[in-house]
C-alpha positions as CSV (number, residue, x, y, z in Angstrom):
1,M,10.0,4.5,-4.8
2,K,11.1,8.0,-3.8
3,S,8.7,9.6,-6.3
4,I,5.8,7.6,-4.9
5,L,6.6,8.8,-1.4
6,I,7.1,12.4,-2.5
7,V,3.9,12.6,-4.5
8,G,2.0,10.8,-1.7
9,L,3.3,13.1,0.9
10,L,2.3,16.1,-1.1
11,F,-1.1,14.6,-1.7
12,G,-1.5,13.8,2.0
13,A,-0.3,17.3,3.0
14,A,-2.9,18.9,0.8
15,Q,-5.6,17.1,2.7
16,G,-3.9,17.5,6.1
17,A,-6.9,18.9,7.9
18,H,-8.9,15.7,7.1
19,A,-6.1,13.1,7.6
20,S,-6.2,10.4,10.2
21,P,-2.9,8.6,11.1
22,Y,-2.7,4.8,11.5
23,L,-0.3,1.9,11.9
24,N,-0.7,-1.1,9.5
25,I,1.3,-4.3,10.3
26,E,0.7,-6.8,7.5
27,A,2.2,-10.1,6.5
28,N,1.9,-11.5,3.0
29,Q,3.0,-14.9,1.8
30,G,3.5,-16.1,-1.8
31,Y,3.2,-19.7,-2.9
32,S,3.8,-21.7,-6.1
33,G,1.7,-24.8,-5.8
34,N,2.3,-25.9,-2.2
35,Q,5.8,-24.4,-2.0
36,L,6.3,-21.2,0.0
37,G,8.2,-18.7,-2.0
38,A,8.5,-15.7,0.3
39,T,7.0,-13.9,3.3
40,V,6.9,-10.1,3.4
41,T,6.1,-8.3,6.6
42,D,5.3,-4.6,6.4
43,I,5.3,-2.2,9.3
44,H,3.7,0.9,7.8
45,Y,2.7,4.3,9.2
46,G,-0.1,5.9,7.2
47,V,-2.6,8.6,6.8
48,E,-6.0,8.5,5.3
49,G,-8.8,10.9,4.6
50,E,-12.0,11.5,2.8
51,E,-14.1,14.3,1.5
52,G,-17.4,13.7,-0.1
53,V,-17.3,10.8,-2.5
54,Y,-13.5,10.7,-2.4
55,S,-11.2,8.8,0.0
56,W,-7.5,8.3,-0.1
57,Y,-4.6,6.8,1.9
58,L,-0.8,6.9,1.9
59,Q,1.4,4.5,3.9
60,G,5.0,3.5,4.0
61,G,7.8,2.1,6.1
62,P,10.1,-0.9,6.5
63,S,9.4,-4.4,5.0
64,Y,11.1,-7.5,6.1
65,V,11.4,-9.9,3.1
66,S,12.1,-13.5,3.9
67,L,12.7,-15.8,0.9
68,Q,12.3,-19.6,1.5
69,G,15.6,-21.0,2.6
70,E,17.5,-17.6,2.6
71,T,18.3,-14.9,5.2
72,G,15.8,-12.2,5.3
73,Q,16.4,-8.6,4.2
74,L,15.1,-5.3,5.3
75,E,13.6,-3.1,2.5
76,L,11.4,0.0,2.3
77,S,7.9,-0.1,0.8
78,G,4.9,2.1,0.4
79,K,1.4,2.3,-1.0
80,M,-1.0,5.0,-2.0
81,G,-4.5,4.7,-3.2
82,G,-8.0,6.0,-3.2
83,S,-11.5,5.4,-4.1
84,V,-14.5,7.3,-5.6
85,A,-18.1,6.4,-4.7
86,V,-20.0,6.0,-7.9
87,S,-23.3,5.2,-6.2
88,P,-24.5,4.7,-2.6
89,S,-23.4,1.1,-2.7
90,A,-20.5,1.0,-5.2
91,S,-17.0,2.5,-5.5
92,V,-14.1,2.4,-7.8
93,Y,-10.7,2.1,-6.2
94,G,-7.0,2.0,-7.2
95,E,-3.6,1.5,-5.5
96,V,0.0,2.0,-6.5
97,A,2.6,0.1,-4.4
98,G,6.4,0.0,-4.5
99,S,9.3,-1.6,-2.7
100,T,13.1,-1.4,-2.8
101,T,14.8,-4.7,-3.6
102,S,18.4,-5.8,-3.9
103,G,17.9,-5.4,-7.7
104,D,15.4,-3.3,-9.5
105,P,12.5,-1.7,-7.5
106,A,9.3,-3.7,-7.4
107,W,6.0,-2.0,-8.4
108,G,2.4,-3.1,-8.3
109,L,-0.9,-1.7,-9.4
110,K,-4.4,-2.5,-8.3
111,A,-7.8,-1.4,-9.5
112,G,-11.3,-2.6,-8.9
113,L,-14.9,-2.1,-8.2
114,K,-16.4,-2.7,-4.8
115,W,-20.2,-3.3,-4.1
116,N,-21.6,-3.0,-0.6
117,F,-24.7,-5.1,0.3
């Protein structure tokens, strides 16, 4: 997690003149069938920027993790990602996310293609 934040901060600092700060409060719930597994609420501070066909973002902060039937825990989490426009109506994007946990750190990767109509 520390390496994500360090790399992200360096990446964000390199684009500092074009960065816009924001606050992102987000709740995610996980289900298995109709059984709620967990709710994770992130309160992230972030910066984002763009230049030409490239855009990027970096955000991080506390996460409150509440497992079904258990006392919630405060963790740290962060995300960084970006996109590249490959045409006027399509872009390729990716994201790396990480979170502390009581055991091993949790990691996630996301990639995709977005079309605008």
